[in-house]
mmCIF file of the C-alpha atoms, coordinates in Angstrom:
data_MODEL
# 
_entry.id   MODEL 
# 
loop_
_atom_site.group_PDB 
_atom_site.id 
_atom_site.type_symbol 
_atom_site.label_atom_id 
_atom_site.label_alt_id 
_atom_site.label_comp_id 
_atom_site.label_asym_id 
_atom_site.label_entity_id 
_atom_site.label_seq_id 
_atom_site.pdbx_PDB_ins_code 
_atom_site.Cartn_x 
_atom_site.Cartn_y 
_atom_site.Cartn_z 
_atom_site.occupancy 
_atom_site.B_iso_or_equiv 
_atom_site.pdbx_formal_charge 
_atom_site.auth_seq_id 
_atom_site.auth_comp_id 
_atom_site.auth_asym_id 
_atom_site.auth_atom_id 
_atom_site.pdbx_PDB_model_num 
ATOM 1   C CA . PHE A 1 1   ? 105.378 23.222 35.710  1.00 0.00 ? 1   PHE A CA 1 
ATOM 2   C CA . LYS A 1 2   ? 107.405 20.921 37.944  1.00 0.00 ? 2   LYS A CA 1 
ATOM 3   C CA . GLY A 1 3   ? 107.195 17.681 37.123  1.00 0.00 ? 3   GLY A CA 1 
ATOM 4   C CA . LYS A 1 4   ? 106.212 18.242 33.529  1.00 0.00 ? 4   LYS A CA 1 
ATOM 5   C CA . ASN A 1 5   ? 108.001 17.428 30.325  1.00 0.00 ? 5   ASN A CA 1 
ATOM 6   C CA . SER A 1 6   ? 108.255 20.573 28.369  1.00 0.00 ? 6   SER A CA 1 
ATOM 7   C CA . HIS A 1 7   ? 109.072 20.549 24.743  1.00 0.00 ? 7   HIS A CA 1 
ATOM 8   C CA . PRO A 1 8   ? 111.463 23.254 23.774  1.00 0.00 ? 8   PRO A CA 1 
ATOM 9   C CA . LEU A 1 9   ? 110.792 25.900 22.209  1.00 0.00 ? 9   LEU A CA 1 
ATOM 10  C CA . ARG A 1 10  ? 112.622 26.595 18.853  1.00 0.00 ? 10  ARG A CA 1 
ATOM 11  C CA . GLU A 1 11  ? 113.272 29.543 17.218  1.00 0.00 ? 11  GLU A CA 1 
ATOM 12  C CA . PRO A 1 12  ? 110.627 30.092 14.091  1.00 0.00 ? 12  PRO A CA 1 
ATOM 13  C CA . SER A 1 13  ? 111.805 29.683 10.475  1.00 0.00 ? 13  SER A CA 1 
ATOM 14  C CA . PRO A 1 14  ? 113.194 33.219 9.323   1.00 0.00 ? 14  PRO A CA 1 
ATOM 15  C CA . ARG A 1 15  ? 111.268 33.338 6.202   1.00 0.00 ? 15  ARG A CA 1 
ATOM 16  C CA . ARG A 1 16  ? 107.436 32.744 5.063   1.00 0.00 ? 16  ARG A CA 1 
ATOM 17  C CA . GLY A 1 17  ? 107.437 29.733 2.826   1.00 0.00 ? 17  GLY A CA 1 
ATOM 18  C CA . ILE A 1 18  ? 110.365 27.548 4.441   1.00 0.00 ? 18  ILE A CA 1 
ATOM 19  C CA . LEU A 1 19  ? 108.357 25.501 6.696   1.00 0.00 ? 19  LEU A CA 1 
ATOM 20  C CA . ILE A 1 20  ? 104.392 25.120 6.523   1.00 0.00 ? 20  ILE A CA 1 
ATOM 21  C CA . MET A 1 21  ? 102.752 22.843 9.374   1.00 0.00 ? 21  MET A CA 1 
ATOM 22  C CA . ILE A 1 22  ? 99.596  21.069 8.774   1.00 0.00 ? 22  ILE A CA 1 
ATOM 23  C CA . ASP A 1 23  ? 97.317  19.147 10.630  1.00 0.00 ? 23  ASP A CA 1 
ATOM 24  C CA . GLY A 1 24  ? 93.478  18.270 10.491  1.00 0.00 ? 24  GLY A CA 1 
ATOM 25  C CA . THR A 1 25  ? 91.145  18.639 12.956  1.00 0.00 ? 25  THR A CA 1 
ATOM 26  C CA . PRO A 1 26  ? 87.722  17.379 13.691  1.00 0.00 ? 26  PRO A CA 1 
ATOM 27  C CA . HIS A 1 27  ? 85.011  19.530 15.396  1.00 0.00 ? 27  HIS A CA 1 
ATOM 28  C CA . ASP A 1 28  ? 81.085  19.770 15.482  1.00 0.00 ? 28  ASP A CA 1 
ATOM 29  C CA . TRP A 1 29  ? 81.379  23.140 13.468  1.00 0.00 ? 29  TRP A CA 1 
ATOM 30  C CA . PHE A 1 30  ? 78.030  23.624 13.188  1.00 0.00 ? 30  PHE A CA 1 
ATOM 31  C CA . GLU A 1 31  ? 76.744  22.281 16.745  1.00 0.00 ? 31  GLU A CA 1 
ATOM 32  C CA . ASN A 1 32  ? 74.311  19.425 15.128  1.00 0.00 ? 32  ASN A CA 1 
ATOM 33  C CA . GLY A 1 33  ? 76.315  16.389 16.341  1.00 0.00 ? 33  GLY A CA 1 
ATOM 34  C CA . LYS A 1 34  ? 78.222  16.140 13.013  1.00 0.00 ? 34  LYS A CA 1 
ATOM 35  C CA . LYS A 1 35  ? 81.929  16.556 12.811  1.00 0.00 ? 35  LYS A CA 1 
ATOM 36  C CA . PHE A 1 36  ? 83.972  17.314 10.054  1.00 0.00 ? 36  PHE A CA 1 
ATOM 37  C CA . SER A 1 37  ? 87.944  18.026 9.614   1.00 0.00 ? 37  SER A CA 1 
ATOM 38  C CA . LEU A 1 38  ? 89.228  21.058 9.268   1.00 0.00 ? 38  LEU A CA 1 
ATOM 39  C CA . HIS A 1 39  ? 92.550  20.419 7.114   1.00 0.00 ? 39  HIS A CA 1 
ATOM 40  C CA . LEU A 1 40  ? 94.635  23.247 8.345   1.00 0.00 ? 40  LEU A CA 1 
ATOM 41  C CA . ALA A 1 41  ? 97.984  24.979 7.184   1.00 0.00 ? 41  ALA A CA 1 
ATOM 42  C CA . ILE A 1 42  ? 99.841  27.608 9.063   1.00 0.00 ? 42  ILE A CA 1 
ATOM 43  C CA . ASP A 1 43  ? 103.586 29.311 8.281   1.00 0.00 ? 43  ASP A CA 1 
ATOM 44  C CA . ASP A 1 44  ? 105.969 28.767 10.678  1.00 0.00 ? 44  ASP A CA 1 
ATOM 45  C CA . ALA A 1 45  ? 107.967 32.149 10.464  1.00 0.00 ? 45  ALA A CA 1 
ATOM 46  C CA . THR A 1 46  ? 104.720 34.385 10.967  1.00 0.00 ? 46  THR A CA 1 
ATOM 47  C CA . GLY A 1 47  ? 101.741 32.073 12.164  1.00 0.00 ? 47  GLY A CA 1 
ATOM 48  C CA . GLU A 1 48  ? 99.825  32.989 9.351   1.00 0.00 ? 48  GLU A CA 1 
ATOM 49  C CA . ILE A 1 49  ? 97.017  30.705 8.330   1.00 0.00 ? 49  ILE A CA 1 
ATOM 50  C CA . LEU A 1 50  ? 97.468  29.648 4.715   1.00 0.00 ? 50  LEU A CA 1 
ATOM 51  C CA . ALA A 1 51  ? 94.923  27.845 3.573   1.00 0.00 ? 51  ALA A CA 1 
ATOM 52  C CA . GLY A 1 52  ? 92.552  25.155 5.289   1.00 0.00 ? 52  GLY A CA 1 
ATOM 53  C CA . TRP A 1 53  ? 89.370  23.146 3.547   1.00 0.00 ? 53  TRP A CA 1 
ATOM 54  C CA . PHE A 1 54  ? 86.598  21.136 5.342   1.00 0.00 ? 54  PHE A CA 1 
ATOM 55  C CA . MET A 1 55  ? 85.918  17.592 4.837   1.00 0.00 ? 55  MET A CA 1 
ATOM 56  C CA . PRO A 1 56  ? 83.654  14.741 6.380   1.00 0.00 ? 56  PRO A CA 1 
ATOM 57  C CA . THR A 1 57  ? 86.886  12.870 7.561   1.00 0.00 ? 57  THR A CA 1 
ATOM 58  C CA . GLU A 1 58  ? 90.777  13.679 7.649   1.00 0.00 ? 58  GLU A CA 1 
ATOM 59  C CA . CYS A 1 59  ? 91.640  12.592 4.107   1.00 0.00 ? 59  CYS A CA 1 
ATOM 60  C CA . LEU A 1 60  ? 93.569  12.920 0.899   1.00 0.00 ? 60  LEU A CA 1 
ATOM 61  C CA . GLU A 1 61  ? 91.120  15.093 -0.631  1.00 0.00 ? 61  GLU A CA 1 
ATOM 62  C CA . GLY A 1 62  ? 90.791  17.673 1.605   1.00 0.00 ? 62  GLY A CA 1 
ATOM 63  C CA . TYR A 1 63  ? 94.857  18.295 2.243   1.00 0.00 ? 63  TYR A CA 1 
ATOM 64  C CA . CYS A 1 64  ? 95.040  18.105 -1.398  1.00 0.00 ? 64  CYS A CA 1 
ATOM 65  C CA . TYR A 1 65  ? 92.194  20.633 -1.856  1.00 0.00 ? 65  TYR A CA 1 
ATOM 66  C CA . MET A 1 66  ? 94.101  22.974 0.902   1.00 0.00 ? 66  MET A CA 1 
ATOM 67  C CA . LEU A 1 67  ? 97.278  22.690 -0.389  1.00 0.00 ? 67  LEU A CA 1 
ATOM 68  C CA . LYS A 1 68  ? 96.150  23.555 -4.057  1.00 0.00 ? 68  LYS A CA 1 
ATOM 69  C CA . ILE A 1 69  ? 94.678  26.565 -2.255  1.00 0.00 ? 69  ILE A CA 1 
ATOM 70  C CA . LEU A 1 70  ? 97.940  27.459 -0.517  1.00 0.00 ? 70  LEU A CA 1 
ATOM 71  C CA . ILE A 1 71  ? 100.097 27.080 -3.901  1.00 0.00 ? 71  ILE A CA 1 
ATOM 72  C CA . GLN A 1 72  ? 97.981  29.355 -6.069  1.00 0.00 ? 72  GLN A CA 1 
ATOM 73  C CA . LYS A 1 73  ? 98.139  32.214 -3.272  1.00 0.00 ? 73  LYS A CA 1 
ATOM 74  C CA . PHE A 1 74  ? 101.632 31.864 -1.950  1.00 0.00 ? 74  PHE A CA 1 
ATOM 75  C CA . GLY A 1 75  ? 103.771 29.325 -4.251  1.00 0.00 ? 75  GLY A CA 1 
ATOM 76  C CA . ILE A 1 76  ? 104.997 26.451 -3.444  1.00 0.00 ? 76  ILE A CA 1 
ATOM 77  C CA . PRO A 1 77  ? 107.018 25.672 0.017   1.00 0.00 ? 77  PRO A CA 1 
ATOM 78  C CA . GLU A 1 78  ? 110.330 24.375 0.932   1.00 0.00 ? 78  GLU A CA 1 
ATOM 79  C CA . ASN A 1 79  ? 108.904 21.701 3.555   1.00 0.00 ? 79  ASN A CA 1 
ATOM 80  C CA . ILE A 1 80  ? 105.662 20.717 4.963   1.00 0.00 ? 80  ILE A CA 1 
ATOM 81  C CA . TYR A 1 81  ? 105.926 19.294 8.737   1.00 0.00 ? 81  TYR A CA 1 
ATOM 82  C CA . SER A 1 82  ? 103.311 16.981 9.725   1.00 0.00 ? 82  SER A CA 1 
ATOM 83  C CA . ASP A 1 83  ? 102.234 14.119 11.903  1.00 0.00 ? 83  ASP A CA 1 
ATOM 84  C CA . LYS A 1 84  ? 102.695 10.139 10.990  1.00 0.00 ? 84  LYS A CA 1 
ATOM 85  C CA . HIS A 1 85  ? 99.101  9.851  9.910   1.00 0.00 ? 85  HIS A CA 1 
ATOM 86  C CA . THR A 1 86  ? 98.909  7.726  7.191   1.00 0.00 ? 86  THR A CA 1 
ATOM 87  C CA . ILE A 1 87  ? 97.622  9.828  4.825   1.00 0.00 ? 87  ILE A CA 1 
ATOM 88  C CA . PHE A 1 88  ? 101.666 11.204 4.831   1.00 0.00 ? 88  PHE A CA 1 
ATOM 89  C CA . LYS A 1 89  ? 103.584 7.951  6.253   1.00 0.00 ? 89  LYS A CA 1 
ATOM 90  C CA . SER A 1 90  ? 102.694 4.637  4.515   1.00 0.00 ? 90  SER A CA 1 
ATOM 91  C CA . PRO A 1 91  ? 102.604 1.972  7.068   1.00 0.00 ? 91  PRO A CA 1 
ATOM 92  C CA . VAL A 1 92  ? 104.474 -0.459 4.638   1.00 0.00 ? 92  VAL A CA 1 
ATOM 93  C CA . GLY A 1 93  ? 108.092 0.813  4.773   1.00 0.00 ? 93  GLY A CA 1 
ATOM 94  C CA . GLY A 1 94  ? 109.582 2.951  2.042   1.00 0.00 ? 94  GLY A CA 1 
ATOM 95  C CA . LYS A 1 95  ? 106.247 3.113  0.179   1.00 0.00 ? 95  LYS A CA 1 
ATOM 96  C CA . LEU A 1 96  ? 105.212 6.601  -0.947  1.00 0.00 ? 96  LEU A CA 1 
ATOM 97  C CA . THR A 1 97  ? 101.627 8.130  -0.067  1.00 0.00 ? 97  THR A CA 1 
ATOM 98  C CA . GLN A 1 98  ? 99.824  9.398  -2.909  1.00 0.00 ? 98  GLN A CA 1 
ATOM 99  C CA . PHE A 1 99  ? 100.438 12.766 -0.914  1.00 0.00 ? 99  PHE A CA 1 
ATOM 100 C CA . VAL A 1 100 ? 104.113 12.430 -0.696  1.00 0.00 ? 100 VAL A CA 1 
ATOM 101 C CA . ARG A 1 101 ? 104.110 11.756 -4.199  1.00 0.00 ? 101 ARG A CA 1 
ATOM 102 C CA . MET A 1 102 ? 102.670 14.840 -4.856  1.00 0.00 ? 102 MET A CA 1 
ATOM 103 C CA . CYS A 1 103 ? 104.769 16.690 -2.635  1.00 0.00 ? 103 CYS A CA 1 
ATOM 104 C CA . ASP A 1 104 ? 107.944 15.212 -4.068  1.00 0.00 ? 104 ASP A CA 1 
ATOM 105 C CA . GLU A 1 105 ? 106.806 15.950 -7.743  1.00 0.00 ? 105 GLU A CA 1 
ATOM 106 C CA . LEU A 1 106 ? 106.328 19.762 -6.572  1.00 0.00 ? 106 LEU A CA 1 
ATOM 107 C CA . GLY A 1 107 ? 109.411 20.043 -5.176  1.00 0.00 ? 107 GLY A CA 1 
ATOM 108 C CA . ILE A 1 108 ? 108.485 19.984 -1.234  1.00 0.00 ? 108 ILE A CA 1 
ATOM 109 C CA . ASN A 1 109 ? 110.316 18.286 1.474   1.00 0.00 ? 109 ASN A CA 1 
ATOM 110 C CA . MET A 1 110 ? 107.978 16.251 3.980   1.00 0.00 ? 110 MET A CA 1 
ATOM 111 C CA . ILE A 1 111 ? 109.041 16.249 7.810   1.00 0.00 ? 111 ILE A CA 1 
ATOM 112 C CA . PHE A 1 112 ? 106.969 14.121 10.496  1.00 0.00 ? 112 PHE A CA 1 
ATOM 113 C CA . ALA A 1 113 ? 106.894 15.182 13.830  1.00 0.00 ? 113 ALA A CA 1 
ATOM 114 C CA . GLU A 1 114 ? 107.566 12.658 16.429  1.00 0.00 ? 114 GLU A CA 1 
ATOM 115 C CA . THR A 1 115 ? 105.412 13.976 18.957  1.00 0.00 ? 115 THR A CA 1 
ATOM 116 C CA . ALA A 1 116 ? 101.736 16.020 18.887  1.00 0.00 ? 116 ALA A CA 1 
ATOM 117 C CA . GLU A 1 117 ? 103.780 18.932 20.976  1.00 0.00 ? 117 GLU A CA 1 
ATOM 118 C CA . ALA A 1 118 ? 106.432 19.859 17.851  1.00 0.00 ? 118 ALA A CA 1 
ATOM 119 C CA . LYS A 1 119 ? 103.903 20.566 15.831  1.00 0.00 ? 119 LYS A CA 1 
ATOM 120 C CA . GLY A 1 120 ? 101.989 22.918 18.601  1.00 0.00 ? 120 GLY A CA 1 
ATOM 121 C CA . LYS A 1 121 ? 101.510 26.116 16.664  1.00 0.00 ? 121 LYS A CA 1 
ATOM 122 C CA . VAL A 1 122 ? 99.320  24.073 14.057  1.00 0.00 ? 122 VAL A CA 1 
ATOM 123 C CA . GLU A 1 123 ? 97.619  22.855 17.240  1.00 0.00 ? 123 GLU A CA 1 
ATOM 124 C CA . LYS A 1 124 ? 97.356  25.895 18.651  1.00 0.00 ? 124 LYS A CA 1 
ATOM 125 C CA . LYS A 1 125 ? 95.455  27.868 16.222  1.00 0.00 ? 125 LYS A CA 1 
ATOM 126 C CA . ASN A 1 126 ? 93.028  25.028 16.097  1.00 0.00 ? 126 ASN A CA 1 
ATOM 127 C CA . ASP A 1 127 ? 92.172  25.443 19.177  1.00 0.00 ? 127 ASP A CA 1 
ATOM 128 C CA . THR A 1 128 ? 91.992  29.313 18.181  1.00 0.00 ? 128 THR A CA 1 
ATOM 129 C CA . ILE A 1 129 ? 89.682  28.823 15.118  1.00 0.00 ? 129 ILE A CA 1 
ATOM 130 C CA . GLN A 1 130 ? 87.633  26.083 17.116  1.00 0.00 ? 130 GLN A CA 1 
ATOM 131 C CA . GLY A 1 131 ? 86.723  28.767 19.646  1.00 0.00 ? 131 GLY A CA 1 
ATOM 132 C CA . ARG A 1 132 ? 86.104  31.506 17.564  1.00 0.00 ? 132 ARG A CA 1 
ATOM 133 C CA . LEU A 1 133 ? 85.048  29.690 14.554  1.00 0.00 ? 133 LEU A CA 1 
ATOM 134 C CA . ILE A 1 134 ? 81.165  28.392 15.423  1.00 0.00 ? 134 ILE A CA 1 
ATOM 135 C CA . ASN A 1 135 ? 80.100  32.079 16.381  1.00 0.00 ? 135 ASN A CA 1 
ATOM 136 C CA . ASP A 1 136 ? 81.217  32.985 13.706  1.00 0.00 ? 136 ASP A CA 1 
ATOM 137 C CA . ILE A 1 137 ? 79.230  30.831 11.384  1.00 0.00 ? 137 ILE A CA 1 
ATOM 138 C CA . LYS A 1 138 ? 76.006  31.600 13.268  1.00 0.00 ? 138 LYS A CA 1 
ATOM 139 C CA . CYS A 1 139 ? 76.986  35.358 12.785  1.00 0.00 ? 139 CYS A CA 1 
ATOM 140 C CA . TYR A 1 140 ? 76.977  35.248 8.687   1.00 0.00 ? 140 TYR A CA 1 
ATOM 141 C CA . GLN A 1 141 ? 74.690  32.621 8.400   1.00 0.00 ? 141 GLN A CA 1 
ATOM 142 C CA . ILE A 1 142 ? 76.310  29.939 6.932   1.00 0.00 ? 142 ILE A CA 1 
ATOM 143 C CA . LYS A 1 143 ? 74.257  26.940 6.246   1.00 0.00 ? 143 LYS A CA 1 
ATOM 144 C CA . THR A 1 144 ? 76.637  24.472 4.196   1.00 0.00 ? 144 THR A CA 1 
ATOM 145 C CA . TYR A 1 145 ? 80.062  23.416 3.846   1.00 0.00 ? 145 TYR A CA 1 
ATOM 146 C CA . THR A 1 146 ? 80.473  24.794 0.564   1.00 0.00 ? 146 THR A CA 1 
ATOM 147 C CA . GLU A 1 147 ? 79.655  28.062 1.839   1.00 0.00 ? 147 GLU A CA 1 
ATOM 148 C CA . LEU A 1 148 ? 82.180  27.900 5.327   1.00 0.00 ? 148 LEU A CA 1 
ATOM 149 C CA . ASN A 1 149 ? 85.388  26.129 2.198   1.00 0.00 ? 149 ASN A CA 1 
ATOM 150 C CA . ARG A 1 150 ? 84.246  29.426 0.449   1.00 0.00 ? 150 ARG A CA 1 
ATOM 151 C CA . PHE A 1 151 ? 84.000  31.637 3.702   1.00 0.00 ? 151 PHE A CA 1 
ATOM 152 C CA . PHE A 1 152 ? 86.875  30.424 5.415   1.00 0.00 ? 152 PHE A CA 1 
ATOM 153 C CA . ASN A 1 153 ? 89.163  30.785 2.604   1.00 0.00 ? 153 ASN A CA 1 
ATOM 154 C CA . GLU A 1 154 ? 88.192  34.395 0.978   1.00 0.00 ? 154 GLU A CA 1 
ATOM 155 C CA . LYS A 1 155 ? 87.481  36.146 4.463   1.00 0.00 ? 155 LYS A CA 1 
ATOM 156 C CA . TYR A 1 156 ? 88.229  34.114 7.725   1.00 0.00 ? 156 TYR A CA 1 
ATOM 157 C CA . ILE A 1 157 ? 91.802  33.389 7.024   1.00 0.00 ? 157 ILE A CA 1 
ATOM 158 C CA . ASP A 1 158 ? 92.574  37.578 6.940   1.00 0.00 ? 158 ASP A CA 1 
ATOM 159 C CA . TYR A 1 159 ? 90.389  38.260 10.112  1.00 0.00 ? 159 TYR A CA 1 
ATOM 160 C CA . LEU A 1 160 ? 92.852  35.761 11.922  1.00 0.00 ? 160 LEU A CA 1 
ATOM 161 C CA . ASN A 1 161 ? 96.048  36.572 10.344  1.00 0.00 ? 161 ASN A CA 1 
ATOM 162 C CA . HIS A 1 162 ? 95.202  40.626 11.108  1.00 0.00 ? 162 HIS A CA 1 
ATOM 163 C CA . LYS A 1 163 ? 94.434  39.454 14.335  1.00 0.00 ? 163 LYS A CA 1 
ATOM 164 C CA . PHE A 1 164 ? 97.061  36.995 15.273  1.00 0.00 ? 164 PHE A CA 1 
ATOM 165 C CA . ALA A 1 165 ? 100.234 36.667 12.714  1.00 0.00 ? 165 ALA A CA 1 
ATOM 166 C CA . TYR A 1 166 ? 103.229 38.251 13.251  1.00 0.00 ? 166 TYR A CA 1 
ATOM 167 C CA . GLU A 1 167 ? 106.032 39.490 10.667  1.00 0.00 ? 167 GLU A CA 1 
ATOM 168 C CA . PRO A 1 168 ? 109.073 36.932 9.967   1.00 0.00 ? 168 PRO A CA 1 
ATOM 169 C CA . LYS A 1 169 ? 112.572 37.954 11.321  1.00 0.00 ? 169 LYS A CA 1 
ATOM 170 C CA . GLU A 1 170 ? 113.585 37.986 6.753   1.00 0.00 ? 170 GLU A CA 1 
ATOM 171 C CA . ASN A 1 171 ? 111.094 40.145 4.792   1.00 0.00 ? 171 ASN A CA 1 
ATOM 172 C CA . GLU A 1 172 ? 111.856 37.585 1.578   1.00 0.00 ? 172 GLU A CA 1 
ATOM 173 C CA . SER A 1 173 ? 110.011 34.422 0.923   1.00 0.00 ? 173 SER A CA 1 
ATOM 174 C CA . ALA A 1 174 ? 111.138 31.274 0.761   1.00 0.00 ? 174 ALA A CA 1 
ATOM 175 C CA . PHE A 1 175 ? 107.867 30.478 -1.664  1.00 0.00 ? 175 PHE A CA 1 
ATOM 176 C CA . GLU A 1 176 ? 108.257 29.376 -5.167  1.00 0.00 ? 176 GLU A CA 1 
ATOM 177 C CA . LEU A 1 177 ? 105.971 31.300 -7.546  1.00 0.00 ? 177 LEU A CA 1 
ATOM 178 C CA . ILE A 1 178 ? 104.092 29.493 -10.192 1.00 0.00 ? 178 ILE A CA 1 
ATOM 179 C CA . ASN A 1 179 ? 103.082 30.370 -13.613 1.00 0.00 ? 179 ASN A CA 1 
ATOM 180 C CA . ASN A 1 180 ? 99.195  31.082 -14.023 1.00 0.00 ? 180 ASN A CA 1 
ATOM 181 C CA . ASP A 1 181 ? 99.234  27.988 -17.179 1.00 0.00 ? 181 ASP A CA 1 
ATOM 182 C CA . PHE A 1 182 ? 100.917 25.777 -14.769 1.00 0.00 ? 182 PHE A CA 1 
ATOM 183 C CA . ASP A 1 183 ? 98.416  22.684 -14.135 1.00 0.00 ? 183 ASP A CA 1 
ATOM 184 C CA . LEU A 1 184 ? 98.157  21.600 -10.966 1.00 0.00 ? 184 LEU A CA 1 
ATOM 185 C CA . SER A 1 185 ? 95.523  18.944 -11.577 1.00 0.00 ? 185 SER A CA 1 
ATOM 186 C CA . HIS A 1 186 ? 98.603  16.550 -13.478 1.00 0.00 ? 186 HIS A CA 1 
ATOM 187 C CA . ILE A 1 187 ? 99.688  16.702 -9.498  1.00 0.00 ? 187 ILE A CA 1 
ATOM 188 C CA . PHE A 1 188 ? 96.972  16.561 -7.352  1.00 0.00 ? 188 PHE A CA 1 
ATOM 189 C CA . CYS A 1 189 ? 95.713  12.906 -8.992  1.00 0.00 ? 189 CYS A CA 1 
ATOM 190 C CA . ILE A 1 190 ? 95.949  9.588  -7.858  1.00 0.00 ? 190 ILE A CA 1 
ATOM 191 C CA . LYS A 1 191 ? 98.632  7.969  -9.462  1.00 0.00 ? 191 LYS A CA 1 
ATOM 192 C CA . GLU A 1 192 ? 99.343  3.673  -9.083  1.00 0.00 ? 192 GLU A CA 1 
# 
């Protein structure tokens, strides 16, 4: 490793829900020459995959589907850690993006990574998924992205988490649970 700049390791968050890392990764999941982006969320405390959503490009809609699934399953996290993609960080100084506005309304703090290495856990998880999912798509005879989104969130995440996730240092969760009657459609919408 001499001569390489390494990113210093940091301790994971002590509890689930404190820090959620998100990222979009394009890949040819069906090996047909068409790339789709997986919008992925993982928990820093456990390495668990929390939710994912496939769309033709990395986009606001993909992150909204992913975040909605995450909140419905686990609750509202304290912080989301992302890169500085224009979905998250507006090129116009001081202007909120739609995604950051949604997070603000939910009480979620956005944190922006300065480098790709800083969000290495989610990058590594993307690599793991790319290395495994293509074969499982064939094995389970998944033909469409609609089927893949359902399979990924209902079955595949549990399979990967069983193999790769680990226990947090503290058992108490930082996720804020929501009531079943809480209407997320008032938040996950475009507002001007």
